[in-house]
VMD Tcl script that draws the C-alpha trace (Angstrom):
set ca {
  {15.51 -6.41 -13.42}
  {14.71 -4.06 -10.55}
  {14.69 -5.38 -7.02}
  {12.30 -4.53 -4.17}
  {14.62 -1.85 -2.80}
  {14.77 -0.02 -6.14}
  {10.95 -0.12 -6.38}
  {10.73 1.20 -2.81}
  {12.98 4.16 -3.66}
  {11.11 4.97 -6.88}
  {7.74 4.80 -5.14}
  {9.03 6.99 -2.30}
  {10.05 9.62 -4.89}
  {6.67 9.36 -6.64}
  {4.86 9.74 -3.30}
  {6.84 12.89 -2.54}
  {6.07 14.33 -6.00}
  {2.36 13.56 -5.51}
  {2.46 15.45 -2.21}
  {3.84 18.50 -4.02}
  {1.78 18.35 -7.22}
  {-1.30 16.54 -5.94}
  {-3.05 13.37 -7.05}
  {-3.99 15.06 -10.35}
  {-0.40 14.61 -11.51}
  {-0.63 10.86 -10.95}
  {-3.94 10.58 -12.79}
  {-2.85 12.83 -15.66}
  {0.57 11.34 -16.29}
  {-0.15 7.67 -15.87}
  {-2.23 5.19 -17.76}
  {-0.89 2.41 -15.55}
  {-3.15 0.91 -12.92}
  {-2.28 2.33 -9.51}
  {-4.67 1.49 -6.69}
  {-5.91 4.28 -4.45}
  {-5.12 3.83 -0.78}
  {-6.03 5.17 2.64}
  {-3.46 4.89 5.44}
  {-3.96 5.88 9.07}
  {-2.60 4.96 12.48}
  {-3.46 4.76 16.14}
  {-1.16 4.14 19.10}
  {-0.67 0.45 18.31}
  {-1.06 -0.05 14.52}
  {-0.93 1.36 11.03}
  {-3.90 0.55 8.80}
  {-3.86 0.49 5.01}
  {-6.80 0.02 2.66}
  {-6.21 -0.32 -1.08}
  {-8.91 -0.36 -3.77}
  {-8.26 -3.52 -5.78}
  {-11.49 -4.56 -7.51}
  {-10.85 -7.23 -10.09}
  {-7.47 -8.18 -8.60}
  {-7.14 -11.80 -7.54}
  {-5.46 -12.60 -4.22}
  {-3.13 -14.93 -6.13}
  {-1.95 -11.90 -8.16}
  {-0.93 -9.91 -5.05}
  {2.52 -9.72 -3.47}
  {2.78 -7.84 -0.15}
  {6.05 -7.27 1.74}
  {7.35 -5.27 4.66}
  {10.69 -3.79 3.61}
  {13.40 -2.51 5.94}
  {10.93 -2.85 8.83}
  {9.14 0.45 8.14}
  {7.90 0.24 4.54}
  {5.03 -1.74 3.09}
  {5.10 -2.78 -0.56}
  {2.10 -3.92 -2.57}
  {2.62 -5.39 -6.04}
  {0.17 -7.13 -8.27}
  {-1.74 -7.11 -11.49}
  {-5.25 -6.71 -12.77}
  {-5.85 -8.92 -15.76}
  {-6.97 -7.40 -19.04}
  {-10.58 -8.28 -19.76}
  {-10.88 -10.05 -23.07}
  {-14.17 -9.67 -24.89}
  {-14.41 -12.00 -27.86}
  {-15.93 -10.50 -31.01}
  {-16.48 -7.16 -29.31}
  {-15.42 -3.58 -29.96}
  {-14.77 -1.37 -26.96}
  {-16.85 1.79 -26.76}
  {-15.48 3.05 -23.48}
  {-12.69 1.52 -21.44}
  {-11.92 3.40 -18.23}
  {-10.88 0.55 -15.94}
  {-7.13 0.21 -16.30}
  {-5.38 -3.12 -16.16}
  {-1.83 -4.30 -15.87}
  {0.87 -4.46 -13.25}
  {1.23 -2.09 -10.32}
  {3.71 -1.58 -7.50}
  {3.36 0.85 -4.61}
  {5.56 1.24 -1.54}
  {4.72 3.35 1.49}
  {7.09 4.65 4.14}
  {5.67 4.33 7.65}
  {6.63 6.52 10.61}
  {8.22 3.61 12.51}
  {8.93 -0.10 12.31}
  {6.23 -2.75 12.38}
  {5.98 -6.15 14.02}
  {6.33 -8.16 10.80}
  {5.17 -11.42 12.37}
  {1.83 -9.88 13.42}
  {0.84 -8.20 10.14}
  {-2.64 -9.21 8.96}
  {-4.06 -8.91 5.44}
  {-7.54 -9.60 4.16}
  {-9.47 -8.87 0.99}
  {-13.14 -7.92 1.30}
  {-15.35 -6.58 -1.50}
  {-12.35 -5.60 -3.62}
  {-10.64 -3.73 -0.77}
  {-7.31 -4.98 0.57}
  {-7.12 -4.30 4.31}
  {-3.73 -4.43 6.04}
  {-3.22 -4.16 9.80}
  {0.41 -3.44 10.59}
  {1.08 -3.52 14.36}
  {3.84 -1.17 15.45}
  {6.97 -2.82 16.81}
  {6.94 -2.98 20.61}
  {9.83 -0.50 20.87}
  {7.54 2.06 19.17}
  {4.55 1.49 21.46}
  {3.72 4.21 23.98}
  {4.81 3.24 27.47}
  {3.14 4.70 30.54}
  {5.63 5.85 33.14}
  {4.48 5.42 36.72}
  {5.57 8.25 39.01}
  {6.57 7.12 42.47}
  {5.75 9.17 45.52}
  {8.62 10.32 47.73}
  {9.16 8.13 50.77}
}
mol new
graphics top color blue
foreach p $ca { graphics top sphere $p radius 0.5 }
foreach p [lrange $ca 0 end-1] q [lrange $ca 1 end] { graphics top cylinder $p $q radius 0.2 }
display resetview
């Protein structure tokens, strides 16, 4: 069984390949559910939004790894339709795991997560050692 660190390394490699070949490679080569994400930062925090419609909060597992990586694992349950034949089925289901390398460490104790309208929103405050510090210049006396 693979541990979190192995998943983090595999996802880091996949992220690098997607940067080279584009998102089309991910969509073309994979039938596995992999949520789309937006990640951005300001001076104090990283922000991550992941599209997770149909994923229950109880089916999510979110971790900060090595202080500067965020890992999201979970599953979207397969919809069972009794006495029905599928005509089109474009919404993938199953397990997913994604890990993202951040530019610096985060304050793990202050991370906030919320789910709203099928969007997972993470706020990852940067560790205080990574915060910009204003230097006051003294005048010569």
